[in-house]
Steps between C-alpha positions, in 0.01 A plus 500: 500500500794396720477564871670806645737478799228638728258232384760230558555617857131544583298353214130529457309170493560339163246283327639199321468522118554230241837533328519454122778539245509722198657320205672240715673206333263227387189712523509652157477843657142449594363683797426286794770238448648401838871515580697326772508678837815711487533516875436139591868434557527812713202387704659167558830645623383806685129539554454160659819517700494869583143617538622768740694665217183556305335634808786745564494621142124541512451266202196271497612138510239406240634747246675243282232238482474481125190561291423750228643847449371797305840641390872410525612798718378366837656164413841659458458687827413174670816336368717789624330501838545125532872537433529768769322276750726204421818708542370643831414154625838356404692780672275480802555126530879541477510716815533341839435759771487427872633609842825357635583530873859486625668551837725795572859390437410210270648432156228509234503332158239585236449300182372671186189290454554216255804662337818291470794576726710631212224714348563872453275687742468837671387538862346813650412599858213747526559595136877556535749272319701270726874480439619179332733434794193370684422243228605138476397415146134596485464464878492805729708460817445736797739460793412583861175680414369781720172689528598752234505226235128430526323582175390376158753298300446434128688289246493578126615286211808633317465808286132434425410605855223244520402461865571140604478511878392742771492475878459730796775441756408572862786486749408453865542291812311215667289610799638505852292386798194730511405710802156398630293681766154414634295733720148548634405869505124433507473232767285294531405503129819351359856579402705582193841396371732714290835427343791640302842396376809625686673578169366553145533226239450730195275241336133404561421302817191303597390440860293218641374501859338219697337525845431195719315503833566166659414265213265735319603704194378859509442742214715811489315757290751715313458877497493693175706778663755436634567184298732347759232448767210265573232466769387199706177492700493333840283189498539440873577754772721441803650192333817351648587329170788669320488648152764408241558732205739406217603743227676377185655736243597381153658654192667371184834463680394326822269485801506551877257490792444588865259378770337665804331314788311702762214514750189704433571744784866560415433695178238743638631851438260795457558786261618828661241731662349756265412871512752586770458861616704698755415851618595734787286546811406868557667668800712185561855553367608140577206304363407345164171323425543194269214302340473225237269237350508121479639369169213465253617148409437375855145359464373463858669723762216432745557124511873519436612829663834660429750660732733779394856617543577873477845645446603866485807721515600861432675551169811627679549160672545144369363314802136389491259494791242218505152444639305171476121534507270205566190666354372821347613688192637818658767613746623827652875555517573694820881528500569678172761775483335839463535648154677195349367320193421131557478195270239238598414146379264221612506117459225241564477137613229249586449491876600135533670361188734593219755777464505880488413676176739728317506863617240737367584794277683758713319820602649822638370738767628777730361568853304819567704814554382837639481770236713812571305806624497807275492867621155646446450799739688821585507403869685174413750698293563743792537214746748328274702822458516550879619147548773557241614823671510346843738242374772763504459541882715298734323211675393574861763267637780672309716734715571834336778581743661303780571745782737267672713477191539880460749694707494877549234771473590575138426148397171511694395815312575341168291197598196708594533710184499190285186380674317823433595491131362148458176597678453803279566297187234251604242772565550643151410169334198450725 
């Protein structure tokens, strides 16, 4: 029985069997007469030179080893299979596939494998035919390439569409000088260095970093995440010998580097304080209580204490107010505007060396305000009503009538009458 497609892809283990011919020439048709190995030539040209082909097809390499055979059907299958393998191997060997890197703005020339210059060929880019105006004979000419022209380019022979050449074009730029930064946020354990490129190159880059302390090379252990960072452990504290860190970046289009030289103390910079909390102080409309914690990355705050810098402002203003604190992890703001929402941040620094950390995450708080009183009793309602009525009365200092400004007894009578009316009106509302 001939093998099915499934068996060819994932065959079961096959035991070698002797192959014999039925009625082959020179045997007189007797069973058991041996015939030449039909696949020996195929083995020579493909199996020995392309063992991976047999592996991909799932065909045991020892299948065509000769021997005896029980019937002619498997032999025919073997011949057909051998032909398929040879054709696959020949086509596979004719392809030349690789990656080609070119700079933005460059002129690119692609040759169609081993094809002659005057051969009839067809070029495609990402599966789309390229116009013949871009061809010079069988060569593909791309002028002033840009990023959009990155992709897979294929060349086919004439009308047969046999693939003769294939490449993946990647357009990019050589690297510019990298940006390198080194910092100790866990002094005195060590420091780390991180880096990035100021502009993208659009093609893969590799980075190599070296650290030298005096004349001694130090190991920079790269982090898994993020990939552009590595750590160095201090071998000697309070050293006056400078560190020299060199970072080199390389890609297929060029290379660049940068170097930092620094003292141990100059790069000490803690992480921002953590768990910053701000809350109002009861019965104090101008106070806010602020507290925080040392950064968890700072290993020994007892031996290497931190000092802190507090800044705060109401949201309605842009100007910050600042307070520097030599110790402690709390502070009471005493000059806040009553009823105004405040934004508050804290920074940290080693007491003696290094620089200030970045600001902590901002927190918001509003000073205590007295809650409005609500009417709860009938007496309070009556009192409030009386106060409202009395507001219609003239203030004690207000003169109802100026006697000196009135002339004649008639005018005086009118003045007194008006006074009596106002008094009566007031009594009615009381």
